[in-house]
C-alpha positions in Angstrom: 47.9 41.8 -3.7 44.9 43.2 -1.7 42.5 42.0 -4.4 44.0 38.5 -4.2 43.5 38.4 -0.4 40.0 39.9 -0.7 39.0 37.3 -3.4 40.5 34.5 -1.4 38.6 35.6 1.7 35.4 35.9 -0.3 35.9 32.4 -1.7 36.3 30.9 1.8 33.2 32.7 3.0 31.1 31.4 0.1 32.4 27.9 0.7 31.5 28.1 4.3 28.0 29.3 3.6 27.4 26.5 1.1 28.8 23.9 3.5 26.4 25.1 6.3 23.3 24.6 4.2 22.2 21.5 6.2 24.0 18.4 7.4 23.8 15.4 5.1 22.2 12.2 6.2 21.5 8.6 5.1 18.8 6.1 5.9 20.1 3.2 8.0 17.3 0.7 7.9 17.0 -1.4 11.1 16.5 -4.5 8.9 18.1 -6.2 6.0 16.7 -6.5 2.5 16.2 -10.2 3.0 13.8 -9.4 5.8 11.3 -7.7 3.5 8.2 -9.8 2.5 6.8 -7.0 0.2 6.6 -3.3 -0.1 3.2 -1.5 -0.4 3.5 1.8 -2.3 0.7 4.4 -1.9 0.2 7.6 -3.9 -2.2 10.5 -4.0 -2.1 14.0 -5.4 -3.6 16.6 -3.1 -6.2 14.6 -1.2 -5.9 11.2 0.5 -9.3 10.2 -0.6 -7.8 9.7 -4.1 -5.1 7.3 -2.9 -4.0 4.3 -4.8 -1.8 1.3 -3.9 0.7 -0.9 -5.6 2.4 -4.0 -4.0 6.0 -4.8 -4.9 6.7 -8.5 -4.5 9.5 -9.2 -7.0 12.8 -9.7 -5.1 14.8 -7.6 -7.6 12.3 -4.7 -7.3 12.4 -4.9 -3.5 16.2 -4.8 -3.6 16.2 -1.9 -6.0 13.9 0.2 -3.7 15.8 -0.8 -0.6 19.1 0.3 -2.2 17.6 3.5 -3.6 16.5 4.6 -0.2 19.9 3.7 1.5 21.8 5.7 -1.1 19.6 8.8 -1.2 21.1 12.2 -0.9 19.3 13.7 2.2 19.8 16.8 4.2 18.7 17.7 7.8 16.9 20.9 6.7 13.4 22.2 7.6 11.1 22.4 4.6 7.7 24.1 4.6 5.0 21.6 3.5 2.4 22.8 1.1 -1.2 21.6 1.1 -2.1 19.7 -2.1 1.3 18.2 -2.5 1.9 14.8 -4.2 2.5 12.1 -1.6 4.1 8.8 -2.2 4.4 6.4 0.7 6.1 3.1 1.3 5.3 0.4 3.8 8.0 -2.3 4.1 6.3 -5.4 5.4 8.8 -7.5 7.3 9.0 -11.3 7.8 8.7 -10.8 11.6 5.2 -9.3 11.2 6.3 -5.7 11.7 6.4 -2.9 9.2 8.5 0.2 8.5 7.0 3.3 6.8 8.4 6.1 4.7 6.4 9.1 3.4 7.7 11.3 0.6 5.9 14.7 0.2 6.8 16.3 -3.1 6.5 20.1 -3.1 7.9 20.7 -6.6 10.1 19.1 -9.1 12.8 17.2 -7.2 12.0 19.2 -4.0 10.5 17.3 -1.2 10.5 15.9 2.3 11.1 12.3 3.3 9.9 11.3 6.7 9.4 8.3 8.8 7.6 8.0 12.2 8.8 4.4 12.6 12.3 5.6 11.8 11.9 8.8 13.7 13.4 11.2 11.1 12.5 13.9 8.6 14.8 14.9 5.8 14.9 17.2 2.8 15.8 15.6 -0.6 16.1 16.7 -4.2 15.7 13.0 -5.3 12.7 12.2 -7.4 11.2 9.5 -5.1 7.8 9.9 -6.6 9.0 8.6 -9.9 9.1 5.0 -8.5 5.3 5.1 -8.4 5.0 6.0 -12.1 7.9 4.0 -13.5 6.7 0.5 -13.0 4.1 -1.8 -14.5 2.3 -2.8 -11.3 -1.4 -2.5 -11.1 -2.7 0.4 -9.0 -5.9 -0.2 -7.0 -7.9 2.4 -5.0 -7.3 2.3 -1.3 -9.1 3.7 1.8 -7.5 6.7 3.5 -7.3 4.7 6.8 -4.8 2.2 5.2 -2.3 5.0 4.3 1.0 5.2 6.3 0.8 7.5 9.3 1.4 11.2 8.5 1.7 12.2 12.2 2.6 10.6 15.5 
């Protein structure tokens, strides 16, 4: 009987510890998918001087990216950022002339940080956001570092 009580108490303790490992969150864009003119994707590995850009204009691709971000598994958890990480950024250019930026810093396989200074958030994710850069047929062109989405306020 004591073993059963002890095991039950241990099980509840472990469940409590797992549940406290960061609150979950979702992105709630302040615009609708129909408001997006195009999405500029940027990518560089390690140094911004090697950055490239792709522009998403197909309505189905825009919708896929929008839905992917809204359905991401995110956690409110601090993550240490390593220098030399892969960075994939997204600039949603909207029909009203404004833009909304997301920056994904990948610190390992499915281990990264998604942040937005226009959205005022920073989350941890195990989603492979960087794969969207590699898994499309769009042409990549070199881009100046000054064109990249903002890394800091």
